[in-house]
C-alpha angles and dihedrals in degrees: 000000000000090000092049091052092051091053092050092051091050093051091049092052092049092049094049092046091050093050092047090050092050094047094047096046113094117224115253094220133024118195124218127183129213125191122185141118109280098197099055138094091262096036096053089058098036098052098059090038092057092044089053090049092051089050093050094047094049089048094050114087094196093070128052089352106199095008121101117217113219121195120201112195127199129188114234092188092211090289126121094208096047091043091054092048091050090049091059091051093050094047090053086070089068096248116182094211140013123222119206154329112194095204116082091210092054090043090056091054096044091046088065089053091047091051092054095047094035093234114147112240112209114190126195096185113023103106102171104135093216091065087079090067121119086248087080106044094162094053114106124179126209093181128068116273119242086241087076093041093053091050087054091047092049090050089051092052090047092045090064094041100245116154102179123061138176115208119204111194143158112258101241135093092281094051101037098045095044093050090046089060090047090052091053093047092050090049088056088054091052097250111178103212135017119181121192118206115179133200128205116261090251098034124183134211091263090054090055094047092050093048095047092048088050090052091055089068090062125081103235121087096187110103126192111195116202111172138125119285109285118190091194092057087216097170093057094040091055092042088056091052090050091053091248097127093074130115092274092067136074120201120194123178134191121231094286087084096051090048089052099049093040087060093055117109114235091255090056095054091099087079087072092079089089088059096060108150097004116143120206145167127245128186107257116242112189116229113256141155090251091056094047092049092050092048089053090049090050092055090053089051088053091052090053091050093246093120128045098183139058116250118264133181093269090057090055091047090050090053092050091046092061090048091048091055091044092053092050093048090049091054091043092055095040090056089060099256121148126229096229133153132201135192123245126226092226092061093041090055091053108102107210129151102195110024097050093204088172087076090066112098132193118244104236095202096045096111092048093048089050090056091049089051093052091050094050114124122172141129113261139169091279094048130261111000116210135126140238127225091269090059095252126127112263104245134097108178129125135182115231106221132190125197111218126163092351092304130110113232126189105223096177149316136262127207133168089239104044103022114210120358139156092228126070110265093236088065091053098055111121094023099077134010102183131078089216096041096077132065108250110232140168133180118256113290125214107221129201110296092036096272124137096201114102109261117239090238100213144054125212094221143322137220091276093053110022122191111274108224122187117214125186114250098219128197095201135031088027090171088089098053128352143145120240105230095211098052101015087230118154112232139162145106094290091048092051092051091048095049093046092049090048089058089062094051106105095233139046117270114189110203145166129207120232120192119234114202137026098267092236094090133014111273126240106264093198090061090049091054091047090054089056090051090048092053094246088119126025090214142349126228124191144072092327115159117221104234131165101254092050094052088061093066105029139029118246128207123234107292109266093197131027113229142175140145116299137174122243121193140157115285138185131215118240097187093095094064115112091208097049090119089070094056101081090073131045120235091259090052093050092048093049091048092051091047090050091056091052094046093048090049092054095042094050091047091052094046095045102035097090097042107029120069090200089070095048133081136073116355094249092052092047091050092051092045092049096055097034089054092051097048095039089062085072089067096028091236101119114132096199117089127207114243106179121081093232091050092053092050091052091047091051092056092041094053091050090052090046092051092054093045095049093046092051091046092050094049094047094045089052090052092049093050093051104034125064124225128235121253087196124078089227110113100171146323092299094058090045091055093045094056128065098230119133116259125209126218137176116262111253094019122130086231089090095059092041094052095043101037106028101032094031094227109164111256092229088070093056116093120198114228126187109191144016088258090060089047091058095042096051094044092052092049091053128202094293096056103046096280132101133269093222142347125234115206142134115293099245092053090049092048091051089048091051094046091085100028127070100180095075134058145179117267113216128324130313109284094204127046127221140118146220122245143163116267121226135175117274116286092009111163089206089067089061094045092047090051089054090048092051090052089051090051089052093049097048094046096244092117090056091048091055089047092052092046092060104026105033103057090124100020128309114286092231087067088062099050113137117249102219095182118086111266099205121087115232130214088241090071093057105030091108093058092047091048091050093048093045092048093050091047093048092047091050090049093049091049090050094049093047089051091050092047090050092051092047092050092050089049093050094047093051089047092050093051095053101036131057117243124242116238095194093075119089120230093247090052090050092052095052090043090054092052090048091048090049093056090046088049096053091043090063121093118255092252091054092054091053090052090051090056090052093049092051089058094049105033114057093194110094115244129194110222113246123206112257093186136020 
């Protein structure tokens, strides 16, 4: 037993020692596999780059020291089947990792193989976003996913304000899934339209021509091209031949274009002329010493004939990919893991004669190596290399490039952190940490056609697909829209406004009118608007009212005419009256004014008679002077001047009164001579409601519901009318003969009715407010441009000219609006002025008389003191004599009175003053 235990212990020691030796011994060779298309834009740069990386790794003692890295390459030849077959052959060599492929479709197939054999698949060019799914746990990507690129592209479209985009893509996993992400991102940015046009994987020139011609029938002119790298640039070359590289177009390209043109040799740069104005994205590679050194090394390789292509970003990624795998293998080995493979029963049970699947073996350390890959972190040619939880490289920066004059210009940068900027994102770190916290900015871009102004990016229509415009086929009021039976031409007021506005739109809009309705009855305008919303018509032109429920489903232009319900009634013209000049004042006003002239004449004569020679003389002359002075103040032509203070005060008040009276008379006479008077007692909507007269309305108009429901007019009073002829007939009959007292309809219809009839007019102003506009589909840019054009028509007077052309054939209706306020001016409006003038005149007269009485009394007292009184005169005789003497006294001039006072002081004999002048 003791001997048996000793043997067991010895065997155990040998087994442990053997295992320790095996685990500590580094492998001499580690095999890697690479699958990609050698003869391709990406392959021609990736192959020498990976070979250089293998050479550098094997020459560097600090990594895989003592272990040689061997890279087995296989050509997939852009074919999923051949690529899969090559993958099996490479894996048979017990590779610990696969690099590539560049095709997303091939990567999807090989990922399934990698999953089964637990071999990490590290791709430097497969950008399909769905490859990051959990379905492919062994797929690792050292290049940016198209998910990032499509976010950048959507931001670029949004940055320039375009809302409609056409995507041209290759119909494979790479194209479909990338464009699907772009579609979602544009939807988030509220893009209106996104059209997907796909090309076969191996598309031909005819395929491109057919697709581009198809795209011309669509409205957008912003193209996003997402295809595989194409050295011939066939899409742009054919677009140039089809006149699609002009200033009306916008061409955006994903990084396939930058990879293509970066691979061009300098002598081949002349091919860039077909890319004039194209804007694209390119994966951003920060500037570094490593990158500069490798670029210098690449040029030396070109000189030696080892490289046939220029270096592009995918070549740099391929170089870093090899180093990424090398770092992970180094850590894997240094941690004591073995590179061992084992067979699987499932493959051993597969009976095949040619494929020999039983030779395929599972990499036992695949899961561990995958973890080491995902934890790799080093500085490479493309920048810092490390991975996110979804196995993608952590970077999301793109250059925004612009091809102008056969040169590639960087106009800015995009990053998920900073958005658009004109400085590289690595220089902005630490300054901002929010996508929305920085002003997005790019350098000026030269667009197709050589212009720097941002292209509009869409067209409404072209000659091959003109705009379909629905117009109502009316049975009445055909002046708005009608069809000429001889030429089938659509004419009318609304059509004239539309065509004139369209001339001011800064781009061509081919269109065709399509009648809506049978012409025997007025169509339903609600249905017409619904057909615009349902894309049956692109727009609708006509007498379409802008109402709330319609604005919810379509966009309207600026109203080209203001409308609302108005009243139309018979009118008469007062301009033919020979006595129209008497109408501004009522009879009371005329009488009071005449009396005022007489009173002022008398008052001024009394106040001026003693002191003003102009108011003295023979009685006939004084009478003429008195009244001529009063009436001449009306024209301010009187030659006599007032001398007395009281006279001047009275004249001041009188002239103020006269100024107000003459101004009011002039204004009212002007109104009477230019405004016609109603022959109907209706003065407005209130008087129409208060009476029981019948009211007419147009059939189908919303006037019926407004009158009956809003104004509560009994429906029995409302009379349905069908045509302008019925309007005229019922108005002439009047309410007493089976007609109507007035008609309530929308203003434009009434104006068109009045354009050929002078016996009717509009009473008052519209008592509802609305407008007519052109209807367009939701979010139509043409609606905005047409609104601007309508405003321009209004400003330059063209809109008024069109209005007068259709509505002013016999005088504009607004000249025949009823004036429902009394025209004549009443005494009541001026009684205050007359009272003021009369009071001042009476006060001046009273002051004058009191002053004269005082002077006469002083004169008589002085005379009584100095002269003896006569007893032979009776008292009655003395009283009449005194009155006679008083009138003689006040008839004297002021100088004569002063002389009388002096005589009474000198001559004691009483004298009775005798008139020296009459």
